[in-house]
C-alpha positions in Angstrom: 0.9 40.3 10.7 3.6 38.2 12.4 2.7 34.6 12.9 5.3 33.1 15.2 6.1 29.4 14.6 7.3 27.4 17.6 10.4 25.2 16.9 9.0 22.0 18.5 5.7 21.9 16.4 7.7 22.8 13.3 10.1 20.0 13.8 7.3 17.5 14.3 6.1 18.5 10.9 9.5 18.6 9.1 11.3 15.5 10.4 8.6 12.8 9.6 7.6 14.6 6.4 11.2 14.8 5.1 11.8 11.2 6.1 8.6 10.2 4.3 9.6 12.0 1.1 13.0 10.4 1.2 11.7 6.9 1.7 8.9 7.0 -0.8 9.9 9.5 -3.4 13.7 10.1 -3.6 15.5 8.1 -6.3 18.8 6.6 -5.1 21.4 4.4 -6.9 21.6 0.8 -5.6 23.4 -2.2 -7.0 23.7 -0.7 -10.5 20.2 0.6 -10.9 18.0 3.5 -9.6 15.4 2.8 -7.0 13.8 4.3 -4.0 14.7 3.5 -0.4 11.5 1.6 0.3 12.3 -0.6 -2.7 15.6 -1.5 -1.2 14.0 -2.3 2.2 11.4 -4.5 0.6 13.8 -6.4 -1.6 15.9 -7.2 1.4 12.8 -8.5 3.2 11.7 -10.5 0.2 15.1 -12.2 0.0 15.0 -13.0 3.7 11.6 -14.7 3.7 11.9 -16.4 0.3 12.6 -19.9 1.6 9.4 -20.0 3.5 7.2 -17.3 1.8 4.9 -19.8 0.1 4.1 -21.4 3.5 3.4 -17.9 4.9 0.9 -17.3 2.0 -0.8 -20.6 2.7 -1.1 -19.9 6.4 -2.5 -16.4 5.9 -5.1 -17.2 3.2 -6.2 -20.4 4.9 -6.7 -18.6 8.2 -8.7 -15.9 6.4 -11.0 -18.5 4.9 -11.5 -20.4 8.1 -12.1 -17.3 10.3 -14.5 -15.8 7.8 -16.5 -19.0 7.4 -16.8 -19.4 11.2 -17.8 -15.8 11.6 -20.4 -16.1 8.8 -22.1 -19.2 10.2 -21.6 -19.0 13.9 -21.3 -15.3 14.6 -18.8 -15.6 17.5 -18.9 -12.6 19.8 -15.1 -12.5 20.3 -14.8 -11.6 16.6 -18.0 -9.5 16.1 -17.2 -7.4 19.2 -13.6 -6.9 18.4 -12.9 -3.6 16.4 -9.8 -5.1 14.8 -11.2 -8.6 13.9 -14.7 -7.7 12.9 -13.7 -5.6 9.8 -11.4 -8.4 8.7 -13.7 -11.4 9.0 -17.2 -10.2 8.6 -18.0 -10.7 4.9 -20.9 -11.1 2.5 -21.7 -14.6 1.2 -19.9 -13.7 -2.1 -16.7 -12.6 -0.4 -16.8 -15.5 2.0 -17.0 -17.9 -1.0 -14.1 -16.1 -2.7 -11.9 -16.4 0.4 -12.6 -20.1 0.6 -11.9 -20.6 -3.1 -8.7 -18.6 -2.7 -7.6 -20.9 0.2 -8.4 -24.1 -1.8 -6.4 -22.8 -4.8 -3.5 -21.9 -2.6 -3.5 -25.3 -1.0 -3.7 -27.0 -4.4 -0.7 -25.0 -5.7 1.3 -25.5 -2.5 0.8 -29.3 -2.5 0.7 -29.6 -6.3 -2.6 -31.4 -6.2 -5.4 -31.0 -8.7 -5.9 -30.1 -12.4 -2.9 -28.5 -14.2 -5.1 -25.7 -15.4 -5.4 -24.6 -11.8 -2.0 -25.3 -10.3 0.2 -24.4 -13.3 2.7 -21.5 -13.3 0.4 -19.7 -15.8 -2.6 -19.7 -13.5 -2.6 -20.5 -9.7 1.1 -20.6 -9.5 1.4 -17.1 -10.9 -1.1 -15.7 -8.4 0.6 -17.3 -5.4 3.9 -15.8 -6.6 2.2 -12.4 -6.9 0.8 -12.6 -3.3 4.3 -13.3 -2.0 5.5 -10.1 -3.5 2.4 -8.2 -2.2 3.1 -9.4 1.4 6.7 -8.1 1.4 5.8 -4.8 -0.1 2.8 -4.0 2.0 4.4 -5.2 5.2 7.0 -2.4 4.8 4.7 0.2 3.3 1.9 -0.2 5.9 4.1 1.0 8.7 5.8 3.8 6.7 2.9 5.4 4.9 1.9 7.6 7.9 5.1 9.6 7.4 3.5 11.0 4.2 -0.1 11.1 5.2 -0.3 12.0 8.9 2.4 14.7 9.6 1.3 17.6 7.4 3.3 17.3 4.1 0.2 16.8 2.0 -1.7 19.6 3.8 1.2 21.9 3.1 1.6 21.0 -0.6 -2.2 20.8 -1.1 -2.8 24.3 0.2 0.0 25.8 -2.0 -1.4 24.3 -5.2 -5.1 24.4 -4.5 -5.8 27.3 -6.9 -4.8 25.0 -9.8 -7.2 22.2 -8.8 -10.5 23.6 -10.2 -9.2 25.0 -13.5 -7.5 21.7 -14.2 -9.8 19.0 -12.8 -13.1 20.9 -11.9 -12.5 20.0 -8.3 -12.4 22.1 -5.1 -9.0 23.1 -3.6 -9.6 20.9 -0.6 -9.5 17.9 -2.9 -5.8 18.5 -3.5 -4.9 16.9 -0.2 -7.3 14.0 -1.0 -5.7 13.6 -4.4 -2.2 13.4 -2.9 -3.4 10.9 -0.2 -4.9 8.7 -2.9 -1.9 9.0 -5.3 0.8 8.5 -2.7 -1.0 6.1 -0.4 -3.2 3.1 -0.8 -5.7 3.3 -3.7 -8.4 1.6 -1.6 -7.7 3.9 1.3 -7.9 6.8 -1.1 -11.4 5.8 -2.1 -12.5 5.4 1.5 -11.2 8.9 2.2 -13.1 10.3 -0.8 -16.4 8.5 0.1 -16.1 9.8 3.7 -15.5 13.4 2.5 -18.6 13.1 0.3 -20.7 11.9 3.2 -19.4 14.8 5.4 -20.5 17.4 2.8 -17.1 18.4 1.3 -17.7 16.9 -2.2 -20.6 16.8 -4.6 -21.5 13.5 -6.3 -19.6 14.5 -9.4 -16.5 15.6 -7.4 -16.5 12.4 -5.3 -16.8 10.0 -8.2 -14.2 12.0 -10.3 -11.6 11.8 -7.5 -12.3 8.2 -6.8 -12.0 7.1 -10.4 -9.3 9.5 -11.6 -6.9 9.9 -8.7 -7.1 6.7 -6.6 -4.0 5.4 -8.3 -1.8 2.7 -6.9 1.1 3.8 -4.7 4.7 4.3 -5.9 5.8 1.1 -4.1 3.2 -0.9 -6.0 4.3 0.7 -9.3 7.8 -0.6 -8.5 6.3 -4.1 -7.9 4.7 -4.0 -11.4 7.9 -2.7 -13.0 9.8 -5.6 -11.4 7.2 -8.1 -12.5 7.5 -7.1 -16.2 11.3 -6.6 -16.0 11.5 -2.9 -16.6 12.6 -1.9 -13.1 15.9 -0.4 -14.5 13.6 2.1 -16.3 11.6 3.0 -13.2 12.2 6.8 -13.3 10.8 7.3 -16.9 8.2 4.6 -16.1 6.8 6.5 -13.1 7.2 9.9 -14.8 5.0 8.7 -17.7 2.5 7.3 -15.2 2.2 10.7 -13.5 2.0 12.7 -16.7 -0.6 10.4 -18.3 -2.6 10.3 -15.1 -2.8 14.1 -15.0 -3.8 14.5 -18.7 -6.3 11.7 -18.5 -7.9 13.2 -15.4 -8.2 16.6 -17.1 -10.0 15.0 -20.0 -12.2 12.6 -18.0 -13.5 15.5 -15.8 -14.9 17.1 -19.0 -16.7 14.2 -20.7 -19.6 11.9 -19.7 -20.2 10.0 -17.6 -18.3 12.1 -15.0 -19.2 15.5 -16.5 -22.9 14.6 -16.3 -22.9 13.4 -12.7 -25.0 15.5 -10.3 -23.5 18.5 -8.5 -25.6 17.8 -5.4 -24.1 17.2 -2.0 -24.9 14.2 0.2 -28.5 15.0 1.2 -28.1 13.9 4.9 -25.4 16.5 5.5 -25.6 19.1 2.7 -22.8 21.4 1.8 -20.2 21.9 4.5 -17.0 22.9 2.6 -15.6 26.4 3.1 -12.3 27.3 1.5 -11.9 30.9 2.5 -8.3 31.7 3.6 -8.0 34.2 6.5 -6.9 37.7 5.2 -4.2 38.0 7.8 -2.3 35.0 6.3 -0.3 34.6 3.2 -0.8 31.4 1.2 2.6 30.0 2.5 1.8 31.0 6.1 -1.6 29.3 6.0 -0.1 26.2 4.4 2.5 26.0 7.1 -0.1 26.6 9.8 -2.3 23.7 8.5 0.7 21.4 8.2 1.9 22.1 11.7 -1.6 21.6 13.1 -1.9 18.3 11.3 1.5 17.2 12.6 0.5 18.2 16.1 -2.3 15.6 15.9 -0.1 13.1 14.2 0.1 9.5 15.5 2.5 8.3 18.2 4.8 5.4 17.4 2.4 3.0 19.0 -0.5 4.4 16.9 1.6 4.1 13.8 2.3 0.5 14.6 -1.4 -0.3 15.3 -2.5 1.5 12.1 0.2 -0.4 10.1 -1.0 -3.7 11.6 -4.6 -2.9 10.5 -3.6 -2.0 7.0 -1.3 -5.0 6.6 -4.0 -7.4 8.0 -6.5 -5.9 5.6 -4.2 -6.7 2.7 -3.3 -10.2 3.6 -6.7 -11.4 5.1 -9.1 -9.5 2.8 -7.4 -8.7 -0.5 -5.0 -11.6 -0.9 -7.6 -14.5 -1.0 -9.7 -12.5 -3.5 -6.7 -11.8 -5.6 -5.9 -15.5 -5.7 -9.5 -16.6 -6.4 -10.4 -14.0 -9.0 -6.9 -13.8 -10.5 -6.6 -17.5 -11.0 -10.0 -17.6 -12.7 -9.1 -14.7 -15.0 -5.7 -16.4 -15.7 -7.5 -19.7 -16.5 -9.8 -17.9 -18.9 -7.0 -15.9 -20.5 -4.7 -19.0 -20.8 -7.1 -21.7 -21.8 -9.9 -19.8 -23.6 -10.0 -17.2 -26.4 -12.5 -15.0 -24.5 -10.1 -12.1 -23.7 -8.6 -12.4 -27.2 -12.1 -11.8 -28.7 -12.9 -9.0 -26.3 -9.6 -7.3 -26.9 -9.6 -7.5 -30.6 -10.4 -3.8 -31.2 -7.5 -2.9 -28.9 -5.2 -5.2 -30.8 -5.9 -3.3 -34.0 -5.4 0.0 -32.1 -2.0 -1.2 -30.8 -1.1 -2.3 -34.3 -2.1 1.2 -35.6 0.1 2.8 -33.0 3.1 0.5 -34.1 3.3 -1.4 -30.8 5.0 -4.7 -31.2 3.3 -8.0 -30.2 -0.1 -6.1 -30.5 -2.3 -9.2 -30.5 -0.4 -10.8 -27.7 -0.5 -7.6 -25.6 -4.1 -6.6 -26.2 -5.8 -8.9 -23.7 -3.7 -7.3 -20.9 -5.4 -4.0 -21.7 -8.8 -5.2 -20.7 -8.1 -7.8 -18.1 -7.1 -5.0 -15.7 -10.8 -4.3 -15.1 -10.9 -7.5 -13.1 -7.8 -6.9 -11.0 -4.8 -4.6 -11.1 -2.2 -7.4 -11.0 -3.4 -9.3 -14.0 -2.1 -7.1 -16.8 1.4 -7.4 -15.5 0.9 -11.2 -15.2 0.0 -11.4 -18.9 2.6 -8.8 -20.0 5.5 -10.6 -18.3 5.8 -13.1 -21.1 5.9 -10.5 -23.9 9.2 -10.4 -25.7 9.3 -6.7 -26.6 10.6 -4.5 -23.7 8.9 -1.5 -25.1 5.5 -3.3 -25.2 5.9 -4.5 -21.7 6.8 -1.0 -20.6 3.6 0.4 -22.3 1.3 -2.2 -20.9 2.7 -1.8 -17.4 2.0 1.9 -17.4 -1.5 1.5 -18.9 -2.4 -1.0 -16.2 -1.4 1.5 -13.5 -3.4 4.4 -14.9 -6.6 2.4 -15.6 -7.4 2.7 -11.8 -10.9 1.1 -11.9 -10.2 -2.4 -10.7 -13.3 -4.3 -9.6 -11.5 -6.4 -7.0 -10.1 -3.2 -5.4 -11.6 0.3 -5.6 -14.6 -0.9 -7.7 -15.9 -3.0 -4.8 -15.3 -0.1 -2.3 -17.1 2.3 -4.6 -20.1 0.0 -5.3 -20.6 -0.4 -1.5 -20.2 3.3 -0.7 -22.8 6.0 -0.5 -21.6 7.4 -3.9 -24.2 6.6 -6.5 -22.1 4.5 -8.9 -22.9 1.2 -10.7 -21.1 -1.5 -12.6 -22.0 -0.1 -16.0 -20.6 3.3 -15.1 -17.3 1.8 -13.8 -16.9 -0.2 -17.0 -17.4 2.8 -19.2 -14.9 4.9 -17.1 -12.4 2.0 -17.4 -12.7 1.8 -21.2 -12.5 5.6 -21.5 -9.4 5.8 -19.4 -7.7 3.1 -21.4 -8.6 4.7 -24.7 -7.4 8.1 -23.6 -4.2 6.9 -21.9 -3.0 4.5 -24.6 -1.9 7.0 -27.3 -0.4 9.3 -24.6 1.7 6.5 -23.2 2.8 5.3 -26.6 3.8 8.9 -27.6 5.7 9.6 -24.4 7.5 6.2 -24.7 8.5 6.9 -28.2 9.8 10.4 -27.3 11.9 8.9 -24.5 13.4 6.4 -27.0 12.3 3.3 -24.9 12.9 0.3 -27.1 
């Protein structure tokens, strides 16, 4: 049967999608190294705001703490009734406290007032520098991500490869689009998408938790941030290639072992099973993929909607995530710098690294477990390691561990998916143990040294 494709809807799919692939995925040479276009844009922005970037961080985090505290105690209607402000500043007592602590630490670092173990470059100073990088990267990415997620490219690719999804990952074909959305977009957004799909009857409990903990990886732009933090950005292509290969192999294994393999195959009881993946007989796979992509593009956001969505995403990062990163990250850095706790906990990993012939094994080991707290911390600890190869390995491991409590862990624990802290800790350790020998092997095969 002939299925005629109109030129205008086809172009609405192709133009944004090709542009998105170019900006986020196409390696290009720039100033003697290989990077991606969004990396060039972000670096230019970082250079422009550098003279006043610390002041910007202080303003954002202080405003978050003040607005959240006022909302918590006084419940002002102009915030509670505003669909943009309410999600930003309505918080639990714990998260309100963390935002206040984050603001206090930021002010102490900014004015260099307080104990050295809080304001030093190894603790609070490191986290403020990290937030400066985050602001630049996510300001750019927040407005460009829709080019990949909202104009059909993921629907097209997902439909083409869906028959590989169940044999590999024990997941339905529909999950392919979700996997790509999680992998290419925001990891937190990916978990939100997955939880919503579970509640709507498209995933079982096992499928939802598997996707959230195995595929909600950080975005490529963030991978570039980490590579820059640990000074391996000139090796970004092999760095990212190993992340992808390791992520896929780890997901294949994780889907087949407890606790994921023993999770219930029941659907959300309120909605039941809704998913139906039958492809109409009158369409070929390519025709159906193109039809879905064009239909997605037809409902794609306007420029105004993209801007509004980007503002919401960026505000979420700077007002919700940044203060928590500063508070929790500084505490973890204090513990890592001034106490032997992470050295004790990471001792088994130190011997494992030593067995795998990884240099600076005992120095690097704490970075393998501190990622459970927050995804930025392993890179913070690894930045001071002398061996380039070891920094390279630790950076990759930190990006395939996925289960970070300050990020997707919190979202999962507050979702309808039945997960708990113990399960997340086990999944984190399993992912680390599975990924480590794979990353070391691939690094050795590529001759990184």
